[in-house]
C-alpha positions as CSV (number, residue, x, y, z in Angstrom):
1,X,-15.3,-17.1,1.8
2,X,-13.0,-14.1,1.4
3,X,-13.0,-10.5,0.2
4,X,-15.1,-9.2,-2.7
5,X,-13.1,-8.7,-5.8
6,X,-12.8,-5.2,-7.4
7,X,-12.1,-3.1,-4.3
8,X,-9.8,-0.1,-4.4
9,X,-7.8,1.5,-1.7
10,X,-5.7,4.7,-1.8
11,X,-2.9,5.9,0.4
12,X,-0.5,8.8,0.1
13,X,3.2,8.5,0.1
14,X,4.6,10.1,3.3
15,X,1.4,9.5,5.2
16,X,0.3,6.5,7.5
17,X,-1.4,3.9,5.3
18,X,-4.3,1.5,6.3
19,X,-6.7,-0.6,4.3
20,X,-10.1,0.0,5.9
21,X,-13.6,-1.0,4.9
22,X,-12.6,-4.1,3.0
23,X,-15.8,-6.1,2.2
24,X,-16.3,-9.8,1.8
25,X,-17.9,-13.0,3.0
26,X,-17.0,-14.4,6.4
27,X,-13.9,-12.3,6.8
28,X,-12.2,-13.2,10.1
29,X,-9.5,-12.0,12.5
30,X,-6.1,-13.1,11.2
31,X,-7.0,-12.8,7.5
32,X,-4.2,-11.0,5.6
33,X,-3.8,-8.8,2.6
34,X,-0.5,-8.1,0.7
35,X,0.3,-5.4,-1.8
36,X,2.1,-6.9,-4.8
37,X,2.9,-6.3,-8.4
38,X,1.2,-9.6,-9.2
39,X,-0.7,-11.8,-6.8
40,X,1.0,-15.0,-5.8
41,X,4.5,-14.1,-6.8
42,X,7.3,-11.7,-6.6
43,X,9.1,-9.8,-3.8
44,X,7.5,-7.3,-1.4
45,X,7.2,-3.8,-2.8
46,X,9.9,-1.6,-1.2
47,X,8.5,1.2,1.0
48,X,5.3,-0.5,2.2
49,X,5.1,-0.9,5.9
50,X,5.4,-4.5,7.2
51,X,6.8,-5.7,3.8
52,X,3.3,-4.9,2.4
53,X,1.5,-7.5,4.6
54,X,-1.6,-6.3,6.5
55,X,-3.8,-8.2,9.0
56,X,-7.3,-7.7,10.3
57,X,-8.6,-8.1,13.8
58,X,-12.2,-7.3,12.9
59,X,-12.7,-8.7,9.4
60,X,-12.8,-5.3,7.6
61,X,-10.0,-3.1,8.6
62,X,-6.4,-4.1,7.8
63,X,-3.3,-2.7,9.4
64,X,0.2,-3.3,8.1
65,X,2.4,-5.6,10.3
66,X,4.8,-2.8,11.0
67,X,6.5,-4.7,13.8
68,X,7.4,-1.5,15.7
69,X,8.2,0.4,12.6
70,X,6.3,3.3,11.1
71,X,3.0,2.8,9.3
72,X,4.0,5.6,6.9
73,X,4.0,4.7,3.2
74,X,7.4,5.3,1.6
75,X,7.0,3.5,-1.8
76,X,7.2,5.1,-5.1
77,X,3.8,6.2,-6.4
78,X,2.0,3.6,-8.5
79,X,-0.9,1.2,-8.9
80,X,-0.4,-2.2,-7.3
81,X,-2.6,-5.3,-6.6
82,X,-4.1,-6.1,-3.2
83,X,-4.0,-9.9,-2.7
84,X,-5.6,-12.1,0.0
85,X,-4.5,-15.0,2.1
86,X,-6.1,-16.9,5.0
87,X,-3.7,-18.6,7.4
88,X,-4.6,-22.3,8.0
89,X,-4.5,-23.9,11.5
90,X,-2.4,-26.7,10.2
91,X,0.3,-24.2,9.1
92,X,0.3,-25.4,5.5
93,X,-0.2,-21.7,4.6
94,X,1.3,-19.2,7.0
95,X,0.7,-16.1,4.8
96,X,4.2,-14.7,5.3
97,X,5.4,-14.6,1.7
98,X,3.9,-13.6,-1.6
99,X,3.2,-17.2,-2.8
100,X,0.3,-17.5,-0.3
101,X,-1.4,-14.4,-1.5
102,X,-2.8,-15.7,-4.8
103,X,-6.4,-14.3,-4.6
104,X,-6.9,-10.8,-6.2
105,X,-8.9,-8.4,-4.1
106,X,-8.4,-5.2,-6.0
107,X,-6.0,-2.2,-6.5
108,X,-3.9,-0.2,-4.1
109,X,-3.2,3.4,-5.4
110,X,0.0,4.8,-3.8
111,X,-0.5,8.5,-4.5
112,X,2.1,11.2,-4.5
113,X,4.7,13.0,-6.5
114,X,7.4,11.2,-8.5
115,X,10.9,11.8,-7.3
116,X,12.8,14.6,-9.0
117,X,15.2,17.5,-8.4
118,X,15.4,21.0,-9.6
119,X,17.9,23.8,-9.3
120,X,16.9,27.4,-8.9
121,X,18.8,30.6,-8.4
122,X,18.3,32.4,-5.1
123,X,16.0,35.4,-5.6
124,X,14.8,34.4,-9.0
125,X,11.5,32.9,-10.1
126,X,11.6,29.1,-10.3
127,X,9.1,27.0,-12.2
128,X,9.2,23.2,-12.7
129,X,6.8,20.5,-13.7
130,X,5.5,18.3,-10.9
131,X,4.3,14.9,-11.9
132,X,2.8,12.1,-9.9
133,X,-0.2,10.0,-9.2
134,X,-3.3,11.5,-7.6
135,X,-2.0,15.1,-7.3
136,X,-4.5,17.9,-6.9
137,X,-4.2,21.7,-7.0
138,X,-4.2,22.2,-3.2
139,X,-1.2,19.8,-2.6
140,X,1.8,21.4,-0.9
141,X,5.5,21.1,-1.3
142,X,8.3,21.4,1.2
143,X,11.8,22.3,-0.1
144,X,14.8,20.9,1.6
145,X,18.5,21.3,1.1
C-alpha cells in the first residue's frame, strides 16, 4: 500500500501550492506527504506551507496543513524529495516529524527566480541576468523599492 514511486510535482514560488493527482495503491484519507531534502531525516524546508506536511482527504490530492496560514510557497527554488507516511491508529507513528516520512514518492520542483538585487539609474536602460528554476520567456517581474 502507498504511493507509486517516481512521481513529480511542480509549484511556483509566490503561488499557492498543492500536490494533486498522486497515484498509488489503496491511498486513504489521512495519508500524508512531506517535502524534505532527504526522506526520513532533517528539518522541514523553510518556506513550505504547513512545515512541508500535506494531507489527503480523498487519497490523491494533498493539501499542506497550513493551520490558518497561507498555502503560498515561499521557499527558495530547488528540487526536493516528496516522502510518504501513513499515521497508525495505535499512535506509534503520528507523521508529524520527518522521521516518519521515510518512503520516497518522487520529486517536488519549487520553481521560480533565485533571489538577487540590481541597481539601475533612473531613465537609463537596465539589463541584468535572471536565473532560477523553471523560468520561461513569458514570466513577468515586479520591481519594488
